[in-house]
PQR file of N, CA, C, O and H, with PARSE charges and radii, in Angstrom:
ATOM      1  N   MET A   1    -113.169 -42.962  53.698 -0.4000 1.5000
ATOM      2  CA  MET A   1    -112.659 -42.587  52.188 -0.0000 2.0000
ATOM      3  C   MET A   1    -113.215 -43.471  51.222  0.5500 1.7000
ATOM      4  O   MET A   1    -112.966 -44.669  51.086 -0.5500 1.4000
ATOM      5  N   LEU A   2    -114.362 -42.417  50.254 -0.4000 1.5000
ATOM      6  CA  LEU A   2    -114.277 -42.991  48.845 -0.0000 2.0000
ATOM      7  C   LEU A   2    -113.151 -44.074  48.182  0.5500 1.7000
ATOM      8  O   LEU A   2    -112.147 -43.364  48.133 -0.5500 1.4000
ATOM      9  H   LEU A   2    -114.564 -41.444  50.364  0.4000 1.0000
ATOM     10  N   GLN A   3    -112.963 -44.715  47.923 -0.4000 1.5000
ATOM     11  CA  GLN A   3    -112.175 -45.805  47.038 -0.0000 2.0000
ATOM     12  C   GLN A   3    -112.877 -45.661  45.820  0.5500 1.7000
ATOM     13  O   GLN A   3    -113.987 -46.162  45.637 -0.5500 1.4000
ATOM     14  H   GLN A   3    -113.779 -45.292  47.963  0.4000 1.0000
ATOM     15  N   LEU A   4    -112.028 -44.735  44.661 -0.4000 1.5000
ATOM     16  CA  LEU A   4    -112.313 -44.639  42.844 -0.0000 2.0000
ATOM     17  C   LEU A   4    -111.349 -45.530  42.170  0.5500 1.7000
ATOM     18  O   LEU A   4    -110.530 -45.910  43.007 -0.5500 1.4000
ATOM     19  H   LEU A   4    -111.127 -44.328  44.810  0.4000 1.0000
ATOM     20  N   PRO A   5    -111.067 -46.103  40.803 -0.5600 1.5000
ATOM     21  CA  PRO A   5    -110.493 -47.077  40.209  0.2800 2.0000
ATOM     22  C   PRO A   5    -109.123 -46.453  40.031  0.5500 1.7000
ATOM     23  O   PRO A   5    -108.803 -45.892  41.080 -0.5500 1.4000
ATOM     24  N   ASP A   6    -108.602 -46.391  39.502 -0.4000 1.5000
ATOM     25  CA  ASP A   6    -107.548 -46.278  39.306 -0.0000 2.0000
ATOM     26  C   ASP A   6    -107.473 -44.858  38.264  0.5500 1.7000
ATOM     27  O   ASP A   6    -108.255 -44.899  37.314 -0.5500 1.4000
ATOM     28  H   ASP A   6    -108.862 -46.846  38.650  0.4000 1.0000
ATOM     29  N   LEU A   7    -106.579 -43.599  38.379 -0.4000 1.5000
ATOM     30  CA  LEU A   7    -107.126 -42.850  37.250 -0.0000 2.0000
ATOM     31  C   LEU A   7    -106.403 -43.187  36.375  0.5500 1.7000
ATOM     32  O   LEU A   7    -106.553 -42.252  35.589 -0.5500 1.4000
ATOM     33  H   LEU A   7    -105.944 -43.566  39.150  0.4000 1.0000
ATOM     34  N   GLU A   8    -105.404 -44.149  35.722 -0.4000 1.5000
ATOM     35  CA  GLU A   8    -104.502 -44.089  34.250 -0.0000 2.0000
ATOM     36  C   GLU A   8    -105.587 -44.947  34.390  0.5500 1.7000
ATOM     37  O   GLU A   8    -106.555 -44.206  34.218 -0.5500 1.4000
ATOM     38  H   GLU A   8    -105.282 -44.909  36.361  0.4000 1.0000
ATOM     39  N   MET A   9    -106.137 -46.449  34.672 -0.4000 1.5000
ATOM     40  CA  MET A   9    -106.707 -47.263  33.571 -0.0000 2.0000
ATOM     41  C   MET A   9    -108.290 -46.665  33.681  0.5500 1.7000
ATOM     42  O   MET A   9    -108.897 -46.790  32.617 -0.5500 1.4000
ATOM     43  H   MET A   9    -105.350 -47.051  34.812  0.4000 1.0000
ATOM     44  N   VAL A  10    -109.074 -46.031  34.784 -0.4000 1.5000
ATOM     45  CA  VAL A  10    -110.646 -45.508  33.824 -0.0000 2.0000
ATOM     46  C   VAL A  10    -109.899 -44.879  33.007  0.5500 1.7000
ATOM     47  O   VAL A  10    -109.982 -45.625  32.032 -0.5500 1.4000
ATOM     48  H   VAL A  10    -108.582 -45.930  35.648  0.4000 1.0000
ATOM     49  N   SER A  11    -108.724 -43.418  32.471 -0.4000 1.5000
ATOM     50  CA  SER A  11    -108.431 -42.267  31.958 -0.0000 2.0000
ATOM     51  C   SER A  11    -108.536 -43.194  30.322  0.5500 1.7000
ATOM     52  O   SER A  11    -109.154 -42.766  29.348 -0.5500 1.4000
ATOM     53  H   SER A  11    -108.656 -42.812  33.263  0.4000 1.0000
ATOM     54  N   GLU A  12    -107.574 -44.856  30.375 -0.4000 1.5000
ATOM     55  CA  GLU A  12    -107.965 -45.795  29.261 -0.0000 2.0000
ATOM     56  C   GLU A  12    -108.886 -45.570  28.528  0.5500 1.7000
ATOM     57  O   GLU A  12    -109.145 -45.103  27.419 -0.5500 1.4000
ATOM     58  H   GLU A  12    -107.071 -45.204  31.166  0.4000 1.0000
ATOM     59  N   LYS A  13    -109.551 -46.212  29.801 -0.4000 1.5000
ATOM     60  CA  LYS A  13    -111.377 -46.710  29.309 -0.0000 2.0000
ATOM     61  C   LYS A  13    -111.748 -45.542  28.881  0.5500 1.7000
ATOM     62  O   LYS A  13    -112.084 -45.703  27.707 -0.5500 1.4000
ATOM     63  H   LYS A  13    -109.341 -46.591  30.703  0.4000 1.0000
ATOM     64  N   VAL A  14    -111.892 -44.293  29.227 -0.4000 1.5000
ATOM     65  CA  VAL A  14    -112.661 -43.088  28.630 -0.0000 2.0000
ATOM     66  C   VAL A  14    -112.059 -42.945  27.089  0.5500 1.7000
ATOM     67  O   VAL A  14    -112.804 -42.598  26.172 -0.5500 1.4000
ATOM     68  H   VAL A  14    -111.619 -44.162  30.180  0.4000 1.0000
ATOM     69  N   HIS A  15    -110.968 -43.172  26.921 -0.4000 1.5000
ATOM     70  CA  HIS A  15    -110.357 -43.318  25.435 -0.0000 2.0000
ATOM     71  C   HIS A  15    -110.978 -44.010  24.858  0.5500 1.7000
ATOM     72  O   HIS A  15    -111.755 -43.644  23.977 -0.5500 1.4000
ATOM     73  H   HIS A  15    -110.363 -43.454  27.666  0.4000 1.0000
ATOM     74  N   GLN A  16    -110.740 -45.524  25.309 -0.4000 1.5000
ATOM     75  CA  GLN A  16    -111.179 -46.169  24.522 -0.0000 2.0000
ATOM     76  C   GLN A  16    -113.210 -46.003  23.674  0.5500 1.7000
ATOM     77  O   GLN A  16    -113.895 -45.988  22.652 -0.5500 1.4000
ATOM     78  H   GLN A  16    -110.109 -45.822  26.024  0.4000 1.0000
ATOM     79  N   ALA A  17    -113.186 -45.948  24.694 -0.4000 1.5000
ATOM     80  CA  ALA A  17    -114.818 -45.278  24.474 -0.0000 2.0000
ATOM     81  C   ALA A  17    -114.972 -44.026  23.588  0.5500 1.7000
ATOM     82  O   ALA A  17    -115.571 -43.875  22.524 -0.5500 1.4000
ATOM     83  H   ALA A  17    -112.629 -45.960  25.524  0.4000 1.0000
ATOM     84  N   TRP A  18    -114.554 -43.531  24.027 -0.4000 1.5000
ATOM     85  CA  TRP A  18    -113.978 -42.138  22.899 -0.0000 2.0000
ATOM     86  C   TRP A  18    -114.224 -42.264  21.000  0.5500 1.7000
ATOM     87  O   TRP A  18    -114.786 -41.830  19.995 -0.5500 1.4000
ATOM     88  H   TRP A  18    -114.067 -43.654  24.891  0.4000 1.0000
ATOM     89  N   LEU A  19    -112.943 -43.576  21.806 -0.4000 1.5000
ATOM     90  CA  LEU A  19    -112.348 -43.495  20.220 -0.0000 2.0000
ATOM     91  C   LEU A  19    -113.887 -44.880  19.346  0.5500 1.7000
ATOM     92  O   LEU A  19    -114.293 -44.743  18.193 -0.5500 1.4000
ATOM     93  H   LEU A  19    -112.486 -43.929  22.623  0.4000 1.0000
ATOM     94  N   GLU A  20    -114.177 -45.541  19.915 -0.4000 1.5000
ATOM     95  CA  GLU A  20    -115.106 -46.447  19.794 -0.0000 2.0000
ATOM     96  C   GLU A  20    -116.321 -45.852  19.247  0.5500 1.7000
ATOM     97  O   GLU A  20    -116.924 -46.337  18.289 -0.5500 1.4000
ATOM     98  H   GLU A  20    -113.847 -45.652  20.852  0.4000 1.0000
ATOM     99  N   GLY A  21    -116.780 -44.471  20.059 -0.4000 1.5000
ATOM    100  CA  GLY A  21    -117.501 -43.773  19.282 -0.0000 2.0000
ATOM    101  C   GLY A  21    -117.238 -42.660  18.504  0.5500 1.7000
ATOM    102  O   GLY A  21    -118.077 -41.760  18.519 -0.5500 1.4000
ATOM    103  H   GLY A  21    -116.290 -44.077  20.837  0.4000 1.0000
ATOM    104  N   LYS A  22    -116.029 -42.512  17.680 -0.4000 1.5000
ATOM    105  CA  LYS A  22    -115.942 -41.558  16.874 -0.0000 2.0000
ATOM    106  C   LYS A  22    -115.870 -42.581  15.410  0.5500 1.7000
ATOM    107  O   LYS A  22    -116.348 -42.475  14.281 -0.5500 1.4000
ATOM    108  H   LYS A  22    -115.348 -43.244  17.668  0.4000 1.0000
ATOM    109  N   GLN A  23    -115.161 -43.419  15.983 -0.4000 1.5000
ATOM    110  CA  GLN A  23    -115.032 -44.744  15.017 -0.0000 2.0000
ATOM    111  C   GLN A  23    -116.295 -45.223  14.706  0.5500 1.7000
ATOM    112  O   GLN A  23    -116.227 -45.689  13.569 -0.5500 1.4000
ATOM    113  H   GLN A  23    -114.773 -43.506  16.901  0.4000 1.0000
ATOM    114  N   THR A  24    -117.766 -45.374  15.295 -0.4000 1.5000
ATOM    115  CA  THR A  24    -119.293 -45.297  14.863 -0.0000 2.0000
ATOM    116  C   THR A  24    -119.451 -44.719  14.279  0.5500 1.7000
ATOM    117  O   THR A  24    -120.045 -45.378  13.426 -0.5500 1.4000
ATOM    118  H   THR A  24    -117.821 -44.995  16.219  0.4000 1.0000
ATOM    119  N   GLN A  25    -119.386 -43.624  13.890 -0.4000 1.5000
ATOM    120  CA  GLN A  25    -119.944 -42.282  13.738 -0.0000 2.0000
ATOM    121  C   GLN A  25    -119.123 -42.069  12.458  0.5500 1.7000
ATOM    122  O   GLN A  25    -118.939 -40.911  12.085 -0.5500 1.4000
ATOM    123  H   GLN A  25    -118.904 -43.089  14.583  0.4000 1.0000
ATOM    124  N   GLY A  26    -118.426 -43.474  11.497 -0.4000 1.5000
ATOM    125  CA  GLY A  26    -117.300 -42.831  10.582 -0.0000 2.0000
ATOM    126  C   GLY A  26    -115.714 -42.493  10.426  0.5500 1.7000
ATOM    127  O   GLY A  26    -114.850 -42.553   9.552 -0.5500 1.4000
ATOM    128  H   GLY A  26    -118.575 -44.415  11.800  0.4000 1.0000
ATOM    129  N   LEU A  27    -115.829 -42.138  11.662 -0.4000 1.5000
ATOM    130  CA  LEU A  27    -114.502 -41.032  11.317 -0.0000 2.0000
ATOM    131  C   LEU A  27    -113.434 -42.479  11.652  0.5500 1.7000
ATOM    132  O   LEU A  27    -113.781 -43.620  11.958 -0.5500 1.4000
ATOM    133  H   LEU A  27    -116.531 -42.089  12.373  0.4000 1.0000
ATOM    134  N   THR A  28    -111.560 -41.710  11.389 -0.4000 1.5000
ATOM    135  CA  THR A  28    -110.975 -42.647  10.605 -0.0000 2.0000
ATOM    136  C   THR A  28    -109.670 -41.939  11.497  0.5500 1.7000
ATOM    137  O   THR A  28    -109.037 -42.374  12.458 -0.5500 1.4000
ATOM    138  H   THR A  28    -111.278 -40.783  11.141  0.4000 1.0000
ATOM    139  N   SER A  29    -109.567 -40.604  10.699 -0.4000 1.5000
ATOM    140  CA  SER A  29    -108.989 -39.866  11.531 -0.0000 2.0000
ATOM    141  C   SER A  29    -109.407 -38.735  12.322  0.5500 1.7000
ATOM    142  O   SER A  29    -110.517 -38.298  12.019 -0.5500 1.4000
ATOM    143  H   SER A  29    -110.082 -40.251   9.918  0.4000 1.0000
ATOM    144  N   ARG A  30    -108.526 -37.887  13.680 -0.4000 1.5000
ATOM    145  CA  ARG A  30    -108.947 -37.213  14.466 -0.0000 2.0000
ATOM    146  C   ARG A  30    -107.219 -36.244  14.965  0.5500 1.7000
ATOM    147  O   ARG A  30    -106.381 -36.492  15.832 -0.5500 1.4000
ATOM    148  H   ARG A  30    -107.624 -38.242  13.926  0.4000 1.0000
ATOM    149  N   VAL A  31    -107.281 -35.569  14.328 -0.4000 1.5000
ATOM    150  CA  VAL A  31    -105.838 -34.872  14.666 -0.0000 2.0000
ATOM    151  C   VAL A  31    -106.462 -33.449  16.097  0.5500 1.7000
ATOM    152  O   VAL A  31    -107.518 -32.840  16.271 -0.5500 1.4000
ATOM    153  H   VAL A  31    -107.962 -35.368  13.624  0.4000 1.0000
ATOM    154  N   SER A  32    -105.069 -33.479  16.835 -0.4000 1.5000
ATOM    155  CA  SER A  32    -105.279 -31.954  17.434 -0.0000 2.0000
ATOM    156  C   SER A  32    -105.161 -31.152  17.361  0.5500 1.7000
ATOM    157  O   SER A  32    -104.405 -31.115  16.391 -0.5500 1.4000
ATOM    158  H   SER A  32    -104.211 -33.974  16.694  0.4000 1.0000
ATOM    159  N   GLU A  33    -105.288 -30.346  17.605 -0.4000 1.5000
ATOM    160  CA  GLU A  33    -104.300 -28.563  17.885 -0.0000 2.0000
ATOM    161  C   GLU A  33    -102.687 -28.824  17.247  0.5500 1.7000
ATOM    162  O   GLU A  33    -102.160 -28.140  16.370 -0.5500 1.4000
ATOM    163  H   GLU A  33    -105.903 -30.376  18.393  0.4000 1.0000
ATOM    164  N   THR A  34    -102.168 -29.842  17.854 -0.4000 1.5000
ATOM    165  CA  THR A  34    -100.587 -29.142  18.383 -0.0000 2.0000
ATOM    166  C   THR A  34    -100.277 -30.530  16.624  0.5500 1.7000
ATOM    167  O   THR A  34     -99.105 -30.716  16.295 -0.5500 1.4000
ATOM    168  H   THR A  34    -102.596 -30.397  18.566  0.4000 1.0000
ATOM    169  N   GLY A  35    -101.392 -31.248  15.820 -0.4000 1.5000
ATOM    170  CA  GLY A  35    -100.995 -31.792  15.060 -0.0000 2.0000
ATOM    171  C   GLY A  35    -101.073 -33.654  15.081  0.5500 1.7000
ATOM    172  O   GLY A  35    -101.215 -34.463  14.164 -0.5500 1.4000
ATOM    173  H   GLY A  35    -102.343 -31.096  16.088  0.4000 1.0000
ATOM    174  N   GLU A  36    -100.919 -33.811  16.465 -0.4000 1.5000
ATOM    175  CA  GLU A  36    -101.605 -35.270  17.084 -0.0000 2.0000
ATOM    176  C   GLU A  36    -102.341 -36.062  16.279  0.5500 1.7000
ATOM    177  O   GLU A  36    -103.423 -35.558  15.981 -0.5500 1.4000
ATOM    178  H   GLU A  36    -100.804 -33.154  17.210  0.4000 1.0000
ATOM    179  N   GLU A  37    -102.214 -36.700  16.008 -0.4000 1.5000
ATOM    180  CA  GLU A  37    -103.138 -38.317  15.620 -0.0000 2.0000
ATOM    181  C   GLU A  37    -103.782 -38.631  17.339  0.5500 1.7000
ATOM    182  O   GLU A  37    -103.182 -38.694  18.413 -0.5500 1.4000
ATOM    183  H   GLU A  37    -101.335 -37.109  16.250  0.4000 1.0000
ATOM    184  N   LEU A  38    -104.991 -38.754  17.052 -0.4000 1.5000
ATOM    185  CA  LEU A  38    -105.598 -39.279  18.809 -0.0000 2.0000
ATOM    186  C   LEU A  38    -106.486 -39.907  18.088  0.5500 1.7000
ATOM    187  O   LEU A  38    -107.407 -40.076  18.887 -0.5500 1.4000
ATOM    188  H   LEU A  38    -105.478 -38.703  16.180  0.4000 1.0000
ATOM    189  N   MET A  39    -106.812 -40.375  17.060 -0.4000 1.5000
ATOM    190  CA  MET A  39    -107.247 -41.990  16.819 -0.0000 2.0000
ATOM    191  C   MET A  39    -106.875 -43.022  17.221  0.5500 1.7000
ATOM    192  O   MET A  39    -107.140 -44.062  16.617 -0.5500 1.4000
ATOM    193  H   MET A  39    -106.064 -40.238  16.410  0.4000 1.0000
ATOM    194  N   VAL A  40    -106.275 -43.004  18.170 -0.4000 1.5000
ATOM    195  CA  VAL A  40    -105.145 -44.643  17.971 -0.0000 2.0000
ATOM    196  C   VAL A  40    -105.104 -44.698  19.763  0.5500 1.7000
ATOM    197  O   VAL A  40    -105.636 -43.894  20.528 -0.5500 1.4000
ATOM    198  H   VAL A  40    -106.060 -42.160  18.660  0.4000 1.0000
ATOM    199  N   PRO A  41    -104.171 -46.099  20.164 -0.5600 1.5000
ATOM    200  CA  PRO A  41    -105.014 -46.809  21.130  0.2800 2.0000
ATOM    201  C   PRO A  41    -104.290 -45.742  22.382  0.5500 1.7000
ATOM    202  O   PRO A  41    -103.239 -45.125  22.209 -0.5500 1.4000
ATOM    203  N   TYR A  42    -104.797 -45.719  23.151 -0.4000 1.5000
ATOM    204  CA  TYR A  42    -104.249 -44.509  24.270 -0.0000 2.0000
ATOM    205  C   TYR A  42    -102.957 -44.868  24.952  0.5500 1.7000
ATOM    206  O   TYR A  42    -102.555 -44.014  25.742 -0.5500 1.4000
ATOM    207  H   TYR A  42    -105.651 -46.220  23.292  0.4000 1.0000
ATOM    208  N   HIS A  43    -102.303 -45.827  24.830 -0.4000 1.5000
ATOM    209  CA  HIS A  43    -100.718 -46.537  25.030 -0.0000 2.0000
ATOM    210  C   HIS A  43     -99.821 -45.689  23.732  0.5500 1.7000
ATOM    211  O   HIS A  43     -98.611 -45.727  23.510 -0.5500 1.4000
ATOM    212  H   HIS A  43    -102.629 -46.521  24.188  0.4000 1.0000
ATOM    213  N   GLN A  44    -100.868 -44.960  23.022 -0.4000 1.5000
ATOM    214  CA  GLN A  44     -99.876 -44.379  22.077 -0.0000 2.0000
ATOM    215  C   GLN A  44     -99.724 -43.272  21.793  0.5500 1.7000
ATOM    216  O   GLN A  44     -98.824 -42.933  21.025 -0.5500 1.4000
ATOM    217  H   GLN A  44    -101.852 -44.929  23.202  0.4000 1.0000
ATOM    218  N   LEU A  45    -100.938 -42.043  22.582 -0.4000 1.5000
ATOM    219  CA  LEU A  45    -100.540 -41.026  22.743 -0.0000 2.0000
ATOM    220  C   LEU A  45     -99.520 -40.252  23.449  0.5500 1.7000
ATOM    221  O   LEU A  45     -98.985 -40.738  24.445 -0.5500 1.4000
ATOM    222  H   LEU A  45    -101.669 -42.318  23.206  0.4000 1.0000
ATOM    223  N   SER A  46     -99.158 -38.918  22.959 -0.4000 1.5000
ATOM    224  CA  SER A  46     -98.458 -38.401  23.883 -0.0000 2.0000
ATOM    225  C   SER A  46     -98.780 -38.117  25.434  0.5500 1.7000
ATOM    226  O   SER A  46     -99.859 -38.526  25.862 -0.5500 1.4000
ATOM    227  H   SER A  46     -99.593 -38.523  22.149  0.4000 1.0000
ATOM    228  N   GLU A  47     -98.116 -37.603  26.089 -0.4000 1.5000
ATOM    229  CA  GLU A  47     -98.431 -37.172  27.419 -0.0000 2.0000
ATOM    230  C   GLU A  47     -99.449 -36.203  27.831  0.5500 1.7000
ATOM    231  O   GLU A  47    -100.238 -36.214  28.776 -0.5500 1.4000
ATOM    232  H   GLU A  47     -97.239 -37.271  25.741  0.4000 1.0000
ATOM    233  N   ALA A  48     -99.201 -35.216  26.723 -0.4000 1.5000
ATOM    234  CA  ALA A  48    -100.413 -33.894  26.862 -0.0000 2.0000
ATOM    235  C   ALA A  48    -102.045 -34.391  26.105  0.5500 1.7000
ATOM    236  O   ALA A  48    -103.152 -33.957  26.424 -0.5500 1.4000
ATOM    237  H   ALA A  48     -98.561 -35.207  25.955  0.4000 1.0000
ATOM    238  N   ALA A  49    -101.656 -35.616  24.830 -0.4000 1.5000
ATOM    239  CA  ALA A  49    -103.115 -36.247  24.888 -0.0000 2.0000
ATOM    240  C   ALA A  49    -103.744 -36.979  26.201  0.5500 1.7000
ATOM    241  O   ALA A  49    -104.933 -36.908  26.513 -0.5500 1.4000
ATOM    242  H   ALA A  49    -100.757 -35.969  24.571  0.4000 1.0000
ATOM    243  N   LYS A  50    -103.022 -37.496  26.715 -0.4000 1.5000
ATOM    244  CA  LYS A  50    -103.470 -38.466  27.506 -0.0000 2.0000
ATOM    245  C   LYS A  50    -103.884 -37.435  28.989  0.5500 1.7000
ATOM    246  O   LYS A  50    -104.617 -37.771  29.919 -0.5500 1.4000
ATOM    247  H   LYS A  50    -102.056 -37.553  26.461  0.4000 1.0000
ATOM    248  N   GLU A  51    -103.472 -36.704  28.892 -0.4000 1.5000
ATOM    249  CA  GLU A  51    -103.653 -35.674  30.014 -0.0000 2.0000
ATOM    250  C   GLU A  51    -105.250 -35.442  29.947  0.5500 1.7000
ATOM    251  O   GLU A  51    -106.155 -35.629  30.761 -0.5500 1.4000
ATOM    252  H   GLU A  51    -102.876 -36.431  28.136  0.4000 1.0000
ATOM    253  N   LEU A  52    -105.217 -35.104  29.031 -0.4000 1.5000
ATOM    254  CA  LEU A  52    -107.094 -34.650  27.956 -0.0000 2.0000
ATOM    255  C   LEU A  52    -108.032 -35.249  28.821  0.5500 1.7000
ATOM    256  O   LEU A  52    -108.734 -34.648  29.633 -0.5500 1.4000
ATOM    257  H   LEU A  52    -104.482 -34.952  28.370  0.4000 1.0000
ATOM    258  N   ASP A  53    -107.997 -37.169  28.483 -0.4000 1.5000
ATOM    259  CA  ASP A  53    -108.674 -37.778  29.063 -0.0000 2.0000
ATOM    260  C   ASP A  53    -108.507 -37.573  31.012  0.5500 1.7000
ATOM    261  O   ASP A  53    -109.419 -37.284  31.788 -0.5500 1.4000
ATOM    262  H   ASP A  53    -107.426 -37.657  27.823  0.4000 1.0000
ATOM    263  N   ARG A  54    -107.635 -37.734  31.213 -0.4000 1.5000
ATOM    264  CA  ARG A  54    -107.641 -37.917  32.818 -0.0000 2.0000
ATOM    265  C   ARG A  54    -108.119 -36.336  33.148  0.5500 1.7000
ATOM    266  O   ARG A  54    -108.759 -36.229  34.194 -0.5500 1.4000
ATOM    267  H   ARG A  54    -106.895 -37.969  30.583  0.4000 1.0000
ATOM    268  N   ILE A  55    -107.957 -35.455  32.610 -0.4000 1.5000
ATOM    269  CA  ILE A  55    -108.671 -34.633  33.283 -0.0000 2.0000
ATOM    270  C   ILE A  55    -110.273 -34.462  33.236  0.5500 1.7000
ATOM    271  O   ILE A  55    -110.843 -33.676  33.993 -0.5500 1.4000
ATOM    272  H   ILE A  55    -107.437 -35.541  31.760  0.4000 1.0000
ATOM    273  N   THR A  56    -110.908 -35.197  32.360 -0.4000 1.5000
ATOM    274  CA  THR A  56    -111.749 -35.985  32.269 -0.0000 2.0000
ATOM    275  C   THR A  56    -112.274 -36.559  33.681  0.5500 1.7000
ATOM    276  O   THR A  56    -112.862 -35.914  34.549 -0.5500 1.4000
ATOM    277  H   THR A  56    -110.445 -35.835  31.745  0.4000 1.0000
ATOM    278  N   VAL A  57    -111.844 -38.231  33.710 -0.4000 1.5000
ATOM    279  CA  VAL A  57    -111.966 -38.834  34.548 -0.0000 2.0000
ATOM    280  C   VAL A  57    -111.561 -37.811  36.899  0.5500 1.7000
ATOM    281  O   VAL A  57    -112.152 -38.179  37.914 -0.5500 1.4000
ATOM    282  H   VAL A  57    -111.366 -38.755  33.004  0.4000 1.0000
ATOM    283  N   ARG A  58    -110.775 -36.993  36.848 -0.4000 1.5000
ATOM    284  CA  ARG A  58    -110.408 -36.044  37.605 -0.0000 2.0000
ATOM    285  C   ARG A  58    -111.587 -35.334  37.910  0.5500 1.7000
ATOM    286  O   ARG A  58    -111.968 -35.195  39.073 -0.5500 1.4000
ATOM    287  H   ARG A  58    -110.296 -36.695  36.023  0.4000 1.0000
ATOM    288  N   THR A  59    -112.149 -34.905  36.999 -0.4000 1.5000
ATOM    289  CA  THR A  59    -113.339 -33.913  36.585 -0.0000 2.0000
ATOM    290  C   THR A  59    -114.459 -35.034  37.418  0.5500 1.7000
ATOM    291  O   THR A  59    -114.883 -34.687  38.520 -0.5500 1.4000
ATOM    292  H   THR A  59    -111.840 -35.018  36.055  0.4000 1.0000
ATOM    293  N   VAL A  60    -114.767 -35.981  36.998 -0.4000 1.5000
ATOM    294  CA  VAL A  60    -115.676 -36.846  37.609 -0.0000 2.0000
ATOM    295  C   VAL A  60    -115.762 -37.250  38.666  0.5500 1.7000
ATOM    296  O   VAL A  60    -116.789 -37.311  39.341 -0.5500 1.4000
ATOM    297  H   VAL A  60    -114.422 -36.263  36.103  0.4000 1.0000
ATOM    298  N   TYR A  61    -114.561 -37.623  38.991 -0.4000 1.5000
ATOM    299  CA  TYR A  61    -114.104 -37.928  40.340 -0.0000 2.0000
ATOM    300  C   TYR A  61    -114.844 -37.276  41.469  0.5500 1.7000
ATOM    301  O   TYR A  61    -115.737 -37.519  42.281 -0.5500 1.4000
ATOM    302  H   TYR A  61    -113.727 -37.573  38.442  0.4000 1.0000
ATOM    303  N   ALA A  62    -114.076 -36.391  41.135 -0.4000 1.5000
ATOM    304  CA  ALA A  62    -114.877 -34.919  41.905 -0.0000 2.0000
ATOM    305  C   ALA A  62    -115.938 -34.716  41.822  0.5500 1.7000
ATOM    306  O   ALA A  62    -116.337 -35.288  42.836 -0.5500 1.4000
ATOM    307  H   ALA A  62    -113.350 -36.194  40.477  0.4000 1.0000
ATOM    308  N   ALA A  63    -116.843 -34.285  41.336 -0.4000 1.5000
ATOM    309  CA  ALA A  63    -118.208 -34.546  41.314 -0.0000 2.0000
ATOM    310  C   ALA A  63    -118.852 -35.436  42.505  0.5500 1.7000
ATOM    311  O   ALA A  63    -119.523 -34.858  43.360 -0.5500 1.4000
ATOM    312  H   ALA A  63    -116.518 -33.820  40.512  0.4000 1.0000
ATOM    313  N   ILE A  64    -118.668 -36.741  42.564 -0.4000 1.5000
ATOM    314  CA  ILE A  64    -118.496 -37.895  43.158 -0.0000 2.0000
ATOM    315  C   ILE A  64    -118.370 -38.079  44.478  0.5500 1.7000
ATOM    316  O   ILE A  64    -118.941 -38.806  45.291 -0.5500 1.4000
ATOM    317  H   ILE A  64    -118.123 -37.210  41.869  0.4000 1.0000
ATOM    318  N   ALA A  65    -117.300 -37.083  44.554 -0.4000 1.5000
ATOM    319  CA  ALA A  65    -116.402 -37.352  45.690 -0.0000 2.0000
ATOM    320  C   ALA A  65    -117.179 -36.311  46.554  0.5500 1.7000
ATOM    321  O   ALA A  65    -117.514 -36.492  47.724 -0.5500 1.4000
ATOM    322  H   ALA A  65    -116.836 -36.492  43.893  0.4000 1.0000
ATOM    323  N   ALA A  66    -117.494 -34.838  45.571 -0.4000 1.5000
ATOM    324  CA  ALA A  66    -118.747 -33.586  46.394 -0.0000 2.0000
ATOM    325  C   ALA A  66    -120.083 -34.832  46.478  0.5500 1.7000
ATOM    326  O   ALA A  66    -119.665 -35.512  47.416 -0.5500 1.4000
ATOM    327  H   ALA A  66    -117.221 -34.690  44.621  0.4000 1.0000
ATOM    328  N   LEU A  67    -120.812 -35.193  46.236 -0.4000 1.5000
ATOM    329  CA  LEU A  67    -121.756 -36.032  46.590 -0.0000 2.0000
ATOM    330  C   LEU A  67    -122.043 -36.898  47.647  0.5500 1.7000
ATOM    331  O   LEU A  67    -123.141 -37.105  48.164 -0.5500 1.4000
ATOM    332  H   LEU A  67    -121.151 -34.641  45.475  0.4000 1.0000
ATOM    333  N   SER A  68    -120.972 -37.378  47.920 -0.4000 1.5000
ATOM    334  CA  SER A  68    -120.072 -38.300  49.336 -0.0000 2.0000
ATOM    335  C   SER A  68    -120.006 -37.945  50.429  0.5500 1.7000
ATOM    336  O   SER A  68    -119.992 -38.667  51.426 -0.5500 1.4000
ATOM    337  H   SER A  68    -120.080 -37.209  47.501  0.4000 1.0000
ATOM    338  N   GLU A  69    -119.944 -36.494  50.375 -0.4000 1.5000
ATOM    339  CA  GLU A  69    -119.559 -35.969  51.617 -0.0000 2.0000
ATOM    340  C   GLU A  69    -120.723 -35.263  52.246  0.5500 1.7000
ATOM    341  O   GLU A  69    -120.598 -34.727  53.348 -0.5500 1.4000
ATOM    342  H   GLU A  69    -119.956 -35.908  49.565  0.4000 1.0000
TER
END
C-alpha cells in the first residue's frame, strides 16, 4: 500500500504555497465568503477554512492512489 505524507502537514504546506503565491501577486488580504481573513498562517485558520486545503490534498491523494492501482 502506498504511504502518503500526513494530510495535515501537506494541507499546511498547500496553504503556505497559496499564501506565498498571493503575496507574490501583491495581495495582502483575501476574505472568505463567511468574512474570514484567509491570508494568515494555517494554524490561525478556522477548521472550515483548513478543510478547504484538506480537500485539495485528499483529491490529489485520491488521484495518486488511482494511478498506483
